[in-house]
C-alpha positions in Angstrom: 23.2 -28.8 94.6 25.3 -26.4 97.2 27.5 -29.6 97.6 28.2 -29.1 93.8 29.3 -25.7 94.2 31.4 -26.6 96.9 33.5 -29.7 95.3 33.9 -27.4 92.0 35.3 -24.5 94.1 37.6 -27.3 96.1 39.0 -28.8 92.7 39.7 -25.5 91.5 41.5 -24.6 94.9 43.4 -27.5 94.5 44.4 -26.8 90.7 45.6 -23.2 91.5 47.6 -24.5 93.9 49.3 -27.1 92.3 50.0 -24.6 88.9 51.6 -22.6 92.0 53.9 -25.1 93.4 54.9 -26.5 89.6 56.0 -22.7 88.9 57.8 -22.3 91.9 60.0 -25.6 91.3 60.3 -24.3 87.4 61.8 -21.2 89.0 64.1 -23.0 91.1 65.1 -25.2 88.0 65.5 -22.1 86.0 68.3 -20.6 88.3 69.6 -23.9 88.8 70.2 -24.6 84.8 72.5 -21.1 84.9 75.0 -22.4 87.1 76.4 -25.9 85.6 76.3 -28.9 83.4 75.1 -31.3 86.1 72.4 -29.1 87.1 71.5 -28.5 83.7 70.9 -32.2 83.0 69.1 -32.4 86.4 66.7 -30.0 85.7 66.2 -30.9 82.3 64.9 -34.9 83.6 63.0 -32.6 86.7 60.9 -30.7 84.0 59.9 -33.9 82.2 59.1 -35.3 85.4 57.0 -32.3 86.2 55.4 -32.2 82.7 54.4 -35.8 82.9 52.7 -35.1 86.8 50.9 -32.5 85.6 49.5 -34.3 83.1 48.4 -36.9 85.4 47.5 -34.7 87.9 44.9 -32.7 85.6 43.9 -36.1 84.3 42.9 -37.2 87.6 41.0 -33.6 88.6 39.0 -33.6 85.6 38.0 -37.2 86.2 37.1 -36.6 89.4 35.2 -33.6 88.5 33.0 -35.7 86.1 32.3 -37.8 88.5 31.2 -35.2 90.8 28.8 -33.9 88.1 27.5 -37.0 87.1 26.7 -37.8 90.7 24.7 -34.6 91.2 23.1 -34.7 87.9 22.4 -38.4 88.2 22.9 -39.0 84.5 
């Protein structure tokens, strides 16, 4: 049971770090949008890629979390 709590904590910490990094990238993108049209197109493309990556990452983390709970509770 102790191992389950360690895995839950590690999963939550990884998700928090992921959101922080994504937030920093989005903040830098917001600054670039203000400057030129080329950067605007570049940043819009980057935002779409970041959002897609976030969804894939959250799906993977949720799946891993589900597998860890199933393994520890023996469903």
